C-alpha positions, -999 to +999 in steps of 0.1 A: +000+000+000+029+024+009+045+017-025+012+025-043+009+058-025+045+066-032+040+057-069+009+078-072+026+107-054+056+104-078+034+104-108+014+134-097+046+153-090+060+144-124+028+155-141+029+188-122+065+194-132+058+186-169+027+208-169+047+237-153+074+233-180+047+234-208+031+265-192+064+283-189+072+275-225+039+289-236+045+320-214+079+325-229+066+321-265+038+345-258+062+371-243+087+368-271+060+369-298+045+401-283+079+418-279+088+409-315+055+422-327+061+456-311+096+457-324+084+451-360+054+475-358+076+503-345+109+498-363+105+477-395+106+506-419+137+520-401+155+486-402+145+477-438+141+508-460+110+508-482+095+477-465+065+476-443+057+450-417+022+434-418+009+435-383+002+403-364+020+381-389+048+369-366+047+331-363+073+315-341+084+279-350+114+275-327+128+290-295+163+279-284+180+290-252+215+304-260+226+318-227+208+309-194+186+326-184+181+355-207+192+350-244+171+331-269+174+323-306+140+325-322+130+313-357+098+317-376+080+335-405+063+368-410+048+389-437+060+422-451+053+445-480+079+456-505+085+490-520+058+485-547+033+470-522+038+434-531+033+410-501+061+387-491+041+361-471+058+336-447+092+352-451+117+336-428+131+355-399+156+347-371+161+368-340+183+368-310+163+381-280+181+391-248+161+400-217+181+427-199+160+424-167+141+398-148+106+411-157+111+413-195+107+451-197+141+458-213+149+437-243+177+437-268+168+424-303+188+413-333+162+407-360+173+390-392+149+391-422+154+368-452+152+384-486+151+368-520+169+382-550+158+416-562+169+445-585+199+452-562+208+417-552+213+387-575+212+362-546+191+357-515+204+374-484+197+382-447+191+417-435+197+428-399+179+452-376+191+458-341+175+477-312+171+478-274+136+486-263+119+493-230+083+481-227+058+498-204+027+479-196-003+490-176 
């Protein structure tokens, strides 16, 4: 009987730990996604001349911890508009996101946008935008 109780206790504890990890991953993905969204809304045209970010198009496919506890590599896709208004849907991006405080209010971004060949470039290439931002939430 004691073994059964210990086994049930162990299983419940394991489930709690696993659920906590899943919840924290969802929280992390949500925070990073919302921070990247604001970065792009406010700075995309400054980073990438003549291009406009399509709001709410960030889709994260992977988050990898680079430096515990605050630096993450993020991969995904987004949509932007070119100089003549053409949409570039599901354009790949990569970002290095570094939280500069424990609450996620100050964040440093390196945002890399993949671009296909165009009039000025014969081959595909990555463009970089970099900024540190402070987020005020009410």
